[in-house]
Structure formats: C-alpha cells, structure tokens
N, C-alpha and C positions, 0 to 999 in steps of 0.2 A: 711597712704598709700602710697607709692611712688607716682611721677607723673609718669607717662606712657608717654615716649615720642616718634616721628612715628620718627625716624632716618633716614631715606628718605627725608622722607616731610623736615624736619628739613635743611636737607642739601642741599636740594635743594629750600626753601627759603635763604638761608645764598646766593647759588649760585646769584639766579636772583640778589640779593643785591649787592651781590661784583661786578658784572661788569659792572655795569653805574660808583662805585667808580676807578676800574681799569679802563675806559673810560677816566674818569675826571683828573684821575694824572697820569697816563703807566703805564705800569709795574714798570720801573724802579726804578721811584720814588717813590714807597711803598715798607712798611714791613709790616711783619704779621702784629703786634700791631697797625702803620697806619692803617691800615686795618678793623685789630680788635675794635679798638675807632668808627672810619666809623660806623661800624654795632651797637655798643650797644653792643659787647659781651667782654669776658675775651681772651686775647691771648690764653692760654693754653683752654680754650672751642673750638676756632677758630682750634684750634692745634689738637685738639678731631677729629674734620670732617677733614681737610686735614692738613697732617703729610708738608706741605712745601706748598708756594707762587705760584710752578710752578704748584701743584694738583690742587691746588685753581683755578688758571689761565689757567687750560686746560677746570675744568671744566667749568669757564667761555663764554670760549670759546666756546665749545658746543652749548649752553644753547644758546652763540645770533647767532648764525650759522642757532639754531635750529625755532631761532625766523624768524628770516629772512625766513628761510623756508618754515617755513607754509605758510606765507605770497604767498605763491608760491601753495597753494596747491588745485592744479585743476587736471581735466582730463586732461589726454592727451589733447596736443594743438593742434587742424588742423586747417585748412582755409589757406588762401593766406599770401607769407611771410609779407607780408604789417600787414596784422592783427597780427599774430603772433611778431611781432615790438613792436605793440601797445601795445598790454596782458604784452608782457615784460616791458614796460615800464610803466606803473600801476604800478606792482610789484616794481621800480628799483625806481618809486616816493616813495612808502614805505621804502623803507629804507636807500633813503636818511637823511630821517630826523635822524638817528643816524651814519649817514657816518660818520662824522668831527671826532668826538671825537672816533671812531671803527679803523678811517687809521692816527689818531692823535697816538693810544695804537699801531698799526701796526710796524709805524715803530719807536717808542719804541722800541719795544719788539725785532724787528731785528737788532737795528739797531748797537749790537756787535758784531752781528753772521754773520761769512763766507757764501760766495754762499754755498759752500758744506754743513753748519749747515743748513741755513734754506732749502734746498733739504731733508736732514732727520732729521727738524725737527716732529713731531706728529700732533700737532696742524696748525703747516702751511702746513703739508697734508689734515685733518684731514676737515679745510677749504676749501682750496683749490677744493680736492673733489665733496664737497656738494654743492659747488657754479660752477663749471662747470654742472652739475647734474641738482641741477636746472635750467642754461640754456640749456642744454639742452632739458627740456623739453617742451622746446621752440622754438627752432633755430633746432634740433637735433646735435649725439652728434661729428661731426664731424668742423661742428659751432662754435661751444661753446666754444671753443680756443680765436676763431677770437671776437667774437659776446661779449662775460666776459670781453674780454681786453679792445677793445673800447666803453664798458658799465662805467666802471670805469675809463675811463683816463679821456671820459667824466664828472663824477661825481668829480673828481681831478681839470679837469679845473674850474667845474664849481663854485668849491671853490678859486682856483685862480682868477676868472675877479669878485665876489660877484655876482655871479649867474645869469651875460650874459648872458650864453651860456645856449640857450634853451632847454628844453627836446624835440620839435622838435628838434631841430639840430642835439641830441644824438640820436634819433632812427632815424632818417633817415645817419647816421653815422651806424647803427647797423644792417640795411637794408643793406650796402652795403658791409657789412664785411660779413653779412651771405652769401648775394646772390655773393660775388668775388667766387672765385677757391681756394683753399694754393696754 
C-alpha cells in the first residue's frame, strides 16, 4: 500500500524547520542543497515542495511573522497609553528572543537590493504590514509607524550595547512616540 502523505502538513513542517536554518546562515549563505542537508532530506524532495530558495524563504518569512503575531493575539487593547505600551513591551520581550537571528537574516536578504527593490519586495511588504498591524493593535494606526520604528531601534540598540539599554527605557521611548504628534 502506498504511503499517504499530508503534503500541506509536511510543507509546513519543512518551513518550521527551515526558518531557523535561514536565521543561522543567512539568505545568501545557503543554497537549496545546504538547506536540504540541514533538513535531512534530498534536494529533489525539497524542490518538490519548494521550486526555489526564494519560495522557501517567502514561506519562512510568513511563518516567522505569523509566529510573532500569535504573541500579540489579544482583544483590542484599551487603557491608558502607559498601559498599552506596557502590554506591547511584553510582546516585544517575547519577539526579542529571536530578534538577533532575524535581524541578521534581514540584513543579509536586503543587502544587495536597491531601495526600490526592497519597496517592491513581497516578503518585506508582508512583514512590514503585519508588524505595523500588530503594533497598531496596541497604539492605533496613526502612531504605529513611529512606535514600531522606536521599538525596532531599541532592540538594535540593545544588541549594540550588550543589552544594557533597559526595556523600561524602550517602553518610555515608545510612550513618547505614541504621545507625540506626527
């Protein structure tokens, strides 16, 4: 009797396992052969599910962004600006665990692209839209770009200074961005 395979489930498993491989090695540092080896599968099997590295990367991008969105699943956030920034800080602390690898991967992915190519890139558009949506859940649509920029900048600063910038500082910066006029 032939083996019955749930192709959608197996494809999702490949994506879940491939995402950290991209984070560890970058986009440009891997070929499909190396990804297949890391996944303990043949290159032809990997190509059966993903015809190109770009398609696998796009699926991994959607997986990572979706995973981060799940950390922010809650009813519409209400309360004072301070309470909303506190709730957003809790989510950012969860996201920060994977942030260094994801930042490395992002820089590797876009380093050879022009600004116009990045602006048209579907993976970048998807990630940007989803993260803005997630942040707007806490601070509203008008403030979301400012607050997201401050949050990402704060996470990068923590990487640069060996995590000496406190999350309390970043929370205060996000509150300032939330309360400032555009």
